[in-house]
C-alpha positions as a Markdown table, in Angstrom:
| # | Residue | x | y | z |
|---|---|---|---|---|
| 1 | Met | 204.0 | 73.2 | 45.3 |
| 2 | Pro | 205.2 | 76.2 | 43.3 |
| 3 | Met | 203.5 | 79.6 | 43.7 |
| 4 | Tyr | 202.6 | 81.7 | 40.7 |
| 5 | Arg | 201.2 | 85.2 | 40.1 |
| 6 | Ala | 198.8 | 86.0 | 37.3 |
| 7 | Lys | 200.1 | 88.8 | 35.0 |
| 8 | Val | 196.7 | 89.4 | 33.5 |
| 9 | Gln | 193.2 | 88.0 | 34.2 |
| 10 | Cys | 193.4 | 84.4 | 33.0 |
| 11 | Phe | 191.9 | 80.9 | 33.4 |
| 12 | Val | 194.3 | 78.6 | 35.3 |
| 13 | Gly | 193.5 | 75.3 | 37.0 |
| 14 | Asn | 189.7 | 75.5 | 36.4 |
| 15 | Thr | 189.6 | 78.9 | 38.1 |
| 16 | Leu | 189.5 | 82.5 | 36.8 |
| 17 | Arg | 192.5 | 84.3 | 38.2 |
| 18 | Ser | 192.7 | 88.1 | 38.5 |
| 19 | Ala | 195.8 | 90.1 | 37.6 |
| 20 | Gly | 198.3 | 90.1 | 40.5 |
| 21 | Glu | 196.6 | 87.1 | 42.3 |
| 22 | Glu | 199.0 | 84.5 | 43.8 |
| 23 | Phe | 198.1 | 80.8 | 43.7 |
| 24 | Glu | 199.5 | 77.3 | 43.8 |
| 25 | Tyr | 199.7 | 75.6 | 40.5 |
| 26 | Asn | 201.3 | 72.3 | 39.4 |
| 27 | Gly | 200.6 | 72.4 | 35.7 |
| 28 | Glu | 202.7 | 73.6 | 32.8 |
| 29 | Pro | 203.7 | 77.3 | 33.1 |
| 30 | Phe | 202.7 | 79.7 | 30.3 |
| 31 | Ala | 203.0 | 83.3 | 29.3 |
| 32 | His | 200.2 | 84.8 | 31.5 |
| 33 | Ile | 201.7 | 83.6 | 34.8 |
| 34 | Glu | 205.0 | 84.1 | 36.5 |
| 35 | Lys | 206.7 | 82.0 | 39.2 |
| 36 | Val | 207.1 | 83.8 | 42.5 |
| 37 | Gly | 208.3 | 81.0 | 44.8 |
| 38 | Gly | 207.7 | 77.6 | 46.2 |
| 39 | Lys | 209.3 | 74.3 | 45.6 |
| 40 | Ala | 209.4 | 73.0 | 42.0 |
| 41 | Ala | 207.1 | 70.1 | 41.2 |
| 42 | Asp | 208.7 | 66.6 | 41.1 |
| 43 | Pro | 209.7 | 65.7 | 37.6 |
| 44 | Ala | 207.7 | 63.0 | 35.9 |
| 45 | Pro | 209.3 | 59.5 | 36.4 |
| 46 | Glu | 211.2 | 58.4 | 33.3 |
| 47 | Ala | 210.0 | 55.3 | 31.5 |
| 48 | Ala | 211.8 | 52.2 | 32.6 |
| 49 | Val | 214.3 | 51.0 | 30.0 |
| 50 | Glu | 214.2 | 47.3 | 29.5 |
| 51 | Ser | 217.5 | 45.5 | 28.7 |
| 52 | Glu | 215.9 | 42.6 | 26.9 |
| 53 | Pro | 212.9 | 42.7 | 24.6 |
| 54 | Ala | 209.7 | 41.3 | 26.1 |
| 55 | Lys | 209.1 | 37.6 | 25.5 |
| 56 | Lys | 205.8 | 36.2 | 24.3 |
| 57 | Lys | 203.8 | 34.5 | 27.0 |
| 58 | Trp | 202.0 | 32.3 | 24.5 |
| 59 | Thr | 202.1 | 31.2 | 20.9 |
| 60 | Pro | 199.0 | 31.5 | 18.7 |
| 61 | Lys | 197.4 | 28.2 | 17.8 |
| 62 | Val | 197.2 | 27.1 | 14.2 |
| 63 | Lys | 193.7 | 27.4 | 12.7 |
| 64 | Arg | 191.8 | 24.2 | 11.9 |
| 65 | Gly | 191.9 | 23.2 | 8.3 |
| 66 | Ser | 195.3 | 24.7 | 7.5 |
| 67 | Asn | 198.2 | 22.7 | 6.4 |
| 68 | Lys | 200.7 | 24.5 | 8.5 |
| 69 | Gly | 202.2 | 22.4 | 11.2 |
| 70 | Ser | 200.7 | 19.1 | 10.0 |
| 71 | Asp | 202.8 | 16.1 | 9.0 |
| 72 | Lys | 200.5 | 15.1 | 6.1 |
C-alpha cells in the first residue's frame, strides 16, 4: 500500500491528519498529500470486452386481445 505524507492538516481516509504525518492510503491522491513511498495500488480491472452482443434469453409474450401474431 502506498505511503503518503500530509502537507497540511487535512481529512484523509475518515481520519484527521496533521501536517507531516505519514500514513497508508489507497484512495485518489490530491493536492494536500504527497507520496513518500510504498508500492502503488493495483489498477482497477478493465471492463471485459465482449466480442458478440448479448443474446436475449427470452422473448416477450404477446398480450391477450392483440391481433399481433394471430392467424385470424
